[in-house]
N, C-alpha and C positions, 0 to 999 in steps of 0.2 A: 825360129830356129832353122827351118828348112831353107830360108833365104841365105843364111850363113853357110850351110853345108853345100847348097847348090852353087853358090859363088866360088867356093873352093874347088869343087869338081870341075866346073866349067873353065875356070882360069887355068887350072893345072892340066886340062885336057883329059880328065879321067871320065870314062863313060859312067853314066848313072841312070837310075830310074827314079823319077820324082814321085814320091808317095802320094796317094790320093788324100784329099783333105779328110781329117778324122770326122766320122759321121756315126749315126746310130747303127748303121750296118757294121762299121768297124768294131764298135762296142759289142754287138751281138755275136760276132765271130769269136771274140775273146771270151765272152761269157759262156758260149756253148762248149768251148774247148778246155775250160778250167773249172776248178772247184769254186763254188759260190763264195767261200770265205776268203778267197784270194783277193788281194787289194786291187783296186780299180786300175792303177797304172799298168800292171802286168796284163790285164785283159785288153786294154787299149793298145799297148805296144805289140802284143801278140797279133791282134787284128790288123795293125799297120803292116806287120811283117808278112802276114798271109796275103794281103792285098798287093804288096810290092812283089812278092814271089809270083803271084798270079799274073802280074804285069810284065814279067820277064827278068826280074833281078836274079842274079846268081851269087851275090855276096852280101852279107848283112854286117853292118857296123853298128854296135850298140854302146852307149855310154853307161858305165857302171856306177856304183856308189859304195860307201863304206857302211859298216855296222852302226846301229842295229837295224837300219833300214834294209828290208829284205830285197830291195832292188839289186843289191850287190850279188845276190844268188840267182836272180831271175834269168841271167844270161844262160846259165846251165839248164834251168827248168825249161825255158823257151826252146832251146836247142832240142831237148828231148821230145817236147810236144810236137814241134815241127817235123822232126824225123818220124814220129809215130803217125803223123798226118800224111806222110809220103813225100815230103819235099826234100829236094837235094840242093845244098847250098854250101858256101864257105862262110866263115864267121870270124869276126875280130871284135873284141871287147876293149873299149877305151876306158881305162880306170878312172873312177871319180877322183882319186887322189894319186898323183903321179909320184911313184917312188920305185926303188929297185925291185921290190917284191912284185909290184904290178907289172913291171917290165919283163921280169923273168917268167911270170905266169902266162903272158901273151907272146913270148918270144917266138915260139914255134909257129903260131898262127900268123904273126907279122912277117916272119921269114918266108912263108909260102906266098903271102899276098905281094911281097916286094918283087917277086919274080914277074908279076903282071905289069909292073911299072917300068916305063922306058926312061932313059936319061933325060929326055925332054920333060917328062912329068916331074922328075926330081928338080930340074932346073927352074921350072915355073912354080914350084910349090911355095917358096917364100912369098912371092907376089900374090899367090892365090890366098894364102892365110891372111895377109894384110887386107886384100880386097874384101874377103868374107867378113873380117872383123869390122872394117869400116861400114859395110852395109848393115851389119847387125846393130852397130851403135846408132846409125841413123834411124833404123826401124824403131829401136827402143826410144830414142829421143822423140820421134814422131808420135809414138803411142803415149808418151808422158804428156806431151802438149795436148793431144786429143782428149786425154782424161780430164785435164783442167777445163778445156774449152767446151767439152760436151756438157758439163755441169752448169755452165754459165751461158750457153747458147740459147737463142730464141727458138731455134729449130735444131735439136740435137742430131736428127737424122742427116742433116747437112754435113755435120762433122764426121759422122760415120762414113758417108759417101766419099768425102775428101781423103779420109784416112785410108780407105781401101784403094783408091786410085794412087795415093802417095806410096803405099807399100809396094804396089805393082810397079810403079815407076822406078823405085829403088831396086827392085828385083831384076828388072830388065835393063838397068843401066850397065853400060859396057865396061866401065872402069871407075877408078876412085873419084876422078873429077866429075864425071857425069853423074855418079852416085850422089856426091855432095850437092850438085846443082839440083837434082831431082828432089833430094831431101829438103833443101832450103826452100824451094818453091812450094812444096807441100806444107811445110811448117808455116810459111807466110800465108798460104791460103786458109789454113785452119784458124790462124790468129785473126784473120780479117772477117770471120763469121760474125753476124749480128748477135749482140749479147742481149740477154733478157733483162738484165739489171737487178736480178735477185741475188742475194747473198748465198753462196753455196755452202753446204756442209762439207766436212773433210774427214775421210776415214783412211786407215791403212789396212790392206788386205794381206794377212799372214797365213802361213800354213805350208803344206807339202809343196815343194817347188813345182812339180809337174802340174798339180791341180791349180796352183796360183796362176801359172803362165798360160795354160791352155783353155781358151774360152769354151770350147766344145765340152770340156770336162767339168768346168765349174759353173755350167749353165749360163755363161756370159754375164756373170755377176757384175763385172766392171762396167759393161755397157748398160745394163739394167739400172744400176745405181746412178750412173751418169745421167740417164734420162729422168731420174727423180731428183736431180739437182745436187748430186753428191760427187765430189772429187775423190777418186779412188787412187791411192798411192800403193803400188805393189811393193811387197818386201823382197820379191825375187825377180831377177832378170837373168837371162841366159849368160850375158857377159860377166855378171858378178859371180855366178856359180862357176864359170870357167876360171876366173881369177882366184877364187877361194880354193878350187881344186889344184891349180898349178902351184899356189903358195910361193910365188916369186915377187909379188908386190908388197913392199913393206907397209904401204898405206892400207892395203886390204887386210894384211895380217894384224895391224894395230886396231883396225875397226872390228875385226873378228874378236880380238881379245877384249875390246871395250864392251861389245854386246854380250859376251859370255859373263863378264863381270856384272853387267846390268841385270842379267837373269838370275844371279846367285841368291837373290832374296827368295826365290821360289824353286830353283834347281841348283843343287850344290855341286854338280859335276856335268860334264858334257855328255848329254844323253845320246847325241848323234843326229845325223840328218839335219833338218831345220828346226828341231824341237826347241833348243835354247834360243835360237834367233827369233822364233815366233813369240816367245815370252818377252824377250828383250825389246823387240819392235813394239809390242803392245805397251810396255812400261814407258818406252821412249815417246810413243804417240800421246800418252796421257800427259807427260811432262811438257810436251810441245803444244798442248792445247787442241788436239784433234777432238772431233766429236764422237768417234767410235772406232771400233776394231772389228773386222770381219775375219773369222778364222775358218778357212776352208781346208778340208782334208778328206781323203778317201776312207770309207768304212774299213776298219781293222788295221789302219796304218799305226804301227806300234809307237814310233816316236811322237807323232802328233796326238795320239791318245793321251800320252803323258803330258804333252803341252796343254791339252784341253783342260786337264785337272788343274794345272798351274794357272791357266788363264781364268778359270772360274774363281780362284782365290784372288787374282789380280783385280777382277771386276768387283768383287766384294770389298776388298781393301780400299779401293779408290772410288767406290760407288759409280762405276763407269760401265756404259753399255757395250758388251762384247757379244757379237752374234756368232755362234758356232754353226757352221753348215757342213754336215757330214754327207759327203757325196758318194752315192753308189748307184742305186736304181734310177732308171730314166724317169720313172713316175714322179720323181721329186720336182721335175719341171712344172708339174701341174699346180704346185703350191708355192713355188719359189717367189713369184711376184707378190703374193699376199704377205709372205714373211718379210720381204724387203720393204714393202710399203709400211708395214707396222713398225719395223725397225727405224725407218726414216722419221716416222711420226714421233717415236720416242726420243730420237736425237733432237728434233726441233723443239719439242716440249722442254727438254732438258736445257737447251740453249736459251730458251725464253724464260727459264725459271719456273716453269709450270710442272716440272717432274723432278722428284728428288729420289 
């Protein structure tokens, strides 16, 4: 995500502060400054903002969401917490769903920030959006290829190394053509990695969007499973969430409607956030012959708690292994490997007909 935002700021000539990579320290800042029952994304986001303000940022831009996910209210909460901590800053919330109400709610904040932009910034902004979008799509494509090759590679660490270098090359690429060149070379390099010859398992990882996409939050489940010979297909990518929020693509709207229908056997209405999509993706994975579903979500996440109950019924109805991973405390990392290894064994036994 940061590569997308960084590309927009650089191309448009807007000064920015690159946030530090999310770390244990980031998490600890958020945990210290919030109630323990607050869901994990708020703690991480708050920690990110504190680190950015300490590094010299004077303006915060945050992406919101719709109900019942509480992230839609966290912009107000975080502003209050940061003010109480003594920080001075300007704020703009980008709504999770773009409509007139969202525009009016943020109109005054946007009007103030617009004064900081020059005509040159405005003129370069369309190209900046396209450049950032292309970079994001290449990053996501590279990660998808890496997820496949990591599970089939003789040395998965080699895939991880090429992926890191490829993402950095895309990030530092000066324009759309150089970005495409860097992305193509990285994809080719990953696909040329020596294969182990073993048949991989395949799972889909569903759940709260932030937890699914951020390796530091989900304990790097995708990489860990890849090293165990499992192809992990994510249900959430940043580009898809932007398209769902914008609601301008007919293809995306049709797919959204199809997934909501697919989940209706277990959820009769749109619960909100990714809840219905988590259930629908699980049902879809079963029908497509996947070996398992990994459900990751933060402790106390209301939509995904509903999804967990529905997914339990899905697993029972189809006699299908679904692994729930409720993420909150850092000490979970001490047992995550054991849980994943046991889950992989169950999937292999099931594929070989030794487990019913």
